[in-house]
N, C-alpha and C positions, 0 to 999 in steps of 0.2 A: 506559634501562639499571635493572634491579631488583637491588636487594640485599636479600637474605631475612634479618631480623632475629629470630633467636630469644633470649627471655630467659632468665633463669639457670636453670641446669641441675646436677642432681647429675653427678660426675665421667662422662665418657666420652664412595724408588724404587728400588728393586731391579733390582736389574737381575738378570735370570739371570745365570749365568756366563758367558754371552757378552757382555755389556756394557749400560749401563746402561738404563732404562726410564722415560720420564716418561709421556707419557700412556699425548686428545682425546675430536657434536651439539652443544652450547657452554654457556654456564656462570655464574659464580660464584654462588653463596649467600654471605650471610655471618651469622654464627651469633655471637652474641655474650653474656657472662657480664660481671658486673662486680666491680671489686674488692671482697673483702670479707676478714672476719680467719678463720682456722683453725689449727685446725690448723695413677802420671804415667808416663810411662812410661821407661824409662832411657835417660840420653841418647844418641847417637850421632852419628859424623862422618857430615857432609854437606859437601859442596861449598859454598860460601858465595858467592852471588850479590852481586856489587861494590854496594859502598853497605849491606847488610844488616846489620842487627845479630841474633844471635842471642837473645840476651838483653839486658835494657835495665837498664842501670845509670842509678840514683839515683831509682827511681820510690819513693815512698813508700808502703808497707803494712805490716804486721805479717804476720810467716810464716805460711805455709800449710803444711799438713801432710797428706800424703794416708797414709791407710790402707795400709801397707807400703811404703812409700815415704818416704825421709827425707827431709825441706827443711831445709836449715840457716837460722838465724836469721841474717838479714843484715840491718843496720843500714841502713834509709833507704831499703829498697828492696819490691819486690812480687814475692815469693821465687816463685812461680808464673810469674812471666814469666819465670824464668830456666830455664823447663822448654825439652827440647830441641827438641821441635816448633816454639815460636814462633819467630817471623821478624816483624822492625820494620824498614821503611826510615828513619822518623825516632823512634828513640826519645826524644829530647826533647820532641817534638810529644803522644806516646802521654804522657809524662809529664804535660806542660799540659793536656790533656782529663781525664784521669784524676782530677789535681787538683780540677777542677772539677765534674767527677762526683761528687767526695767533698764537696767544699763544698756542692752544692746537695741531697745524702742523697736518701733515698727520697719525700720529700714531692716532689721535681720530677723523678723519673726514671720514665720508661717503657721498655717493652721490643719491640723487632719483630724480629721473626724470621720466616724462611724454615723449613719442615719438613722434606722430604724431603730427607737426608742432611746436614741442619745440625743438628734437633733428634733428629732418627733416624739411626742408624749408614749408614756407607757399608759396610762391609765387617765380618765376623767371624770367627777363624779362617783368615784368607784367602781366605773366600768370599763374593760379594757379598751384602748386605741387600736387600731389597723395598722398592721404593717405596710411596707408598697407590697407585698406578697399576698398578703389576707384582704387587702382592697380590690385584687381582683378574684380572689378565691369567694369573696363573699358577695360578687357583682351579679346583676343576672344577667350577663352576658355567659353563664356558668352553668351548665347543666346541674341541676340537684344530684344526680350519681355522681358527676367529676367531683363535687363539694363534698359530700359523702367520703370518697375517696381521701380527698386531701386531708378532711381531719381524721380521717383512720390514720395516716402518715403521721400527722402533727403528733398525735397522742403515742405514738410508737416511738418516734425520735426525738421529740423535744426533751423527753427525761432524761435521754442522753446525753445531750448538747450539755444539761447543766448539773450533771452529776459531780459533784467532785470526788467521787472515790475512781473516776476515769480519768484516764492520762487523754490528754491530747492526739496523742499518737494511737490511742484504743477509739477515741471517737473520730478519727477522720474517714475512716473509709465509710461509717454508717453517714457523716454528712453528705459526703458524694453523693452516695446511694440514695437519700432522701431527698436533697436536690434536684439529680438528676430524675428520677420518677414525678416530683413534682412538675417539673416543666415539661416532661413528657406527657403527663394529662393534660397541661395547658394548650400544648401544640395540636390536641383533638380536637380544640373548642371552637375552630372556625373563625378566632378573634382578628377583627378588621383593628388597622392601625387606629381609624379615625375614632374610634369609640375610646380611647383611654383616656381623654382630657372629661369626657363623660361622666366615668367611670368613680374620675377621683373627684370631681364636681360634689356627685349624689353620694361621695363616703363619708364616712367621720374621721377621717385623719387632721390631725392636729399636729402642728410645732408647738415645741415649746415655749411655754410662757415667755417674753422676753424675747423670741426670736428677729424680729424685727429689729432691735438695736443692735444685737449679732451679727447678721448679712449685715447691716447697713455702715457698723462702724467698722468692718474687716474691708468692706468697699470702697469707703470714703479714704482708709489709709493705706488703700494699694497693697493689703495684707492677702497673699493666696489664699484660697481656702480650697483642699482637696477634699474630697467626700469620698471614702472607701469603703462600698457596701455589698453585703452578701445578696440585698435585695433585688430587685428589679430595676433598673436606672430608669425606664422611660415612665415608670409612674412615680419614682420618687422625684424625679426633674420635673415633671408636672405639679406636683404636689407644691413645689418649692416656686414654681412660675406663677401657679394659680396664687399664692400668696405674696406674690409680687416682689420678689426677695431674690430672683435668679440672675446676680450680677458678673458682670463678666471678669471677675476674679476667680470665680468658679471651677473647679473641675473635676469630672467624677471619674470615679472608674465602679463598674458595676455590671448586673448582668441585662444585658441590653438584646431588645426582642430582636428578631429577623425577621421580617416582613418578603414575602414575595412581590412579585410586578402588580399582582392583582391586591395586595394590601391586607392578604391575611398573615397570620402568625405561621411560621415553618418551622422556627427552631431556637436559638437562642448564640450570641455571636460572642466566640473566643472561647478563651477557658474561663470553665466554670470557678465563681468565686462563690465559697460557703463560708462558713463563721469560724474556720480555723486554716484557711489559707489566705490571707489576708496579710501579705506580706510582700517583698520584693520580687517572688517567683512571679509573679501576678503583674505588676507594673515594670518589671527591669527594661524592658524594650520600649517603653513608650517616649524615654527623654524627658519626661518631665520635669522631676526633681533635679536633673541636670540643669535646665533652663534656670533653676532659681539660686544658682550662685551666691553665696551670702547670707542665704535664708535659712542659718546653722540654727536658729532657734526655734523649738517647735512647743506649741500648743495642742496636745493629743486627748481627744474627746472619746472615749468608749464606753460599752454597758456591758463588755463581754471580757473571758479571757483572751479571746481570738483577736478581740482590737490593739492589744498591746504590744502586737510586730508592725502596724500599719505604718510605723516610720521606716521601717527596716530598708528602705529603698533611700533615703535620705544621705548622701554624702558628706562628711564632715559635720555632725551633729557635736554641738558644745554642750547647748543645755535644749532639755526636755523636761516640761512638766505635765504629766499623765493626770489625768482627771477621770474617774470612773463614777456612772451614775448604776447604782444598786437598784435596781428595780423591782425584782424578783427572789423569792425565797431569799430573804434577806437576813434570818438566823443560821441557815446553812452556809450561804456563803460567804458574809462579811469578814470572817477571819482572810477569804483565799484575796478577796478585793482589797484589804487592808495592807496585806503582803504584797501587791503585785502594784497598786495605784499610790500616785503620791497623795493624792486628796480622793476621795471616796462620797457620793452625794447619795444619802440613801433616802429614799423616796421622796425625793424633790420632783417635781414638775419642771420648774423652772431652770432659763441660764442666766437667773441673777449671780449666781458665784462667778460662772465666766465670764459674764458682760463685767463684774466689778474688778478681776480680774485684768481685762483687757483695758478700762481705764487707768488700771494702775499704772500699767507696764507703757501704753501709751502717753503718760502724762497728762491727762485730760480731765484736769480739775480735782475738786475735793469733794464735791456735791454732785452726784448721779442720778437720775432717774432710773431708776434701774429696770421697773415694768409696769407698762400700763394696762390696766385691767378691761 
């Protein structure tokens, strides 16, 4: 298995309205750069699952303030965790982990994150946003026939991916089949490397609100950001680059395209990455985590059950806080997310909570501008 590592470079799933789309030839390359220095929605009433805390009493943190939204100054609490989208099964446990992360500070912290529907938005104004696969699937460089076949794959496999009654082991062969078929279809489209930037530019790709603060805070504090994605690496990297936040502390492991000498897509590099194999088996030979000795505190961000294993390759983990974005099939999936993630963000299209926690962990002031519209 080969992982392609590319050295420091300067910066750079949605689904059709009918439903999400992730993928599919084979895959991931890994591109990486290294840390360097450089430059909230209104509360709503929801039925609460049993033993679920919406607000988190007793978490120490200076209050956060979002532009256009007021958060009260609550003594001894992380006020951003009072946001209506926040769910916690064990607030006391979250308090312990956040306290440990704060004591370790930036020197011991690394962030591991999914990309599609985690760093990128799930929806905007009631319409689904595209994933890295969808950006390509829905572009004008894909034939209508190919687009129909990709949509048929989506409608067949996506319900399997999110079905709470299937075990991950049962889902695995179906995910491999889906990604492989989708990638094979793309390989038949005579896609050229130079077209990627234009495809992204013409798409409706969006990162979550607060993304600039997130990426810049990590960069300015030399905190490594490991993006582990089952999407298309070339696409997601271009999205970040065009948003001008592709900093040298970012390392990406994803499905990277393999272009022939004439610049045409001929396949995908390395081992295929799909929703349910995002673990140490994919990146064990990259040496990335071995170079981060001392970064034993982890902030993990994901939007699926498959994202929970993204930190498996980290040695000597001391503290890990798992934050899950619950975007789709909320009622059906809420219980599983509550059991698996420390903090669940339900239908929250921002990074406000993540940014607020980072400010707390890094001891960066009492009042923080969390989001700029």
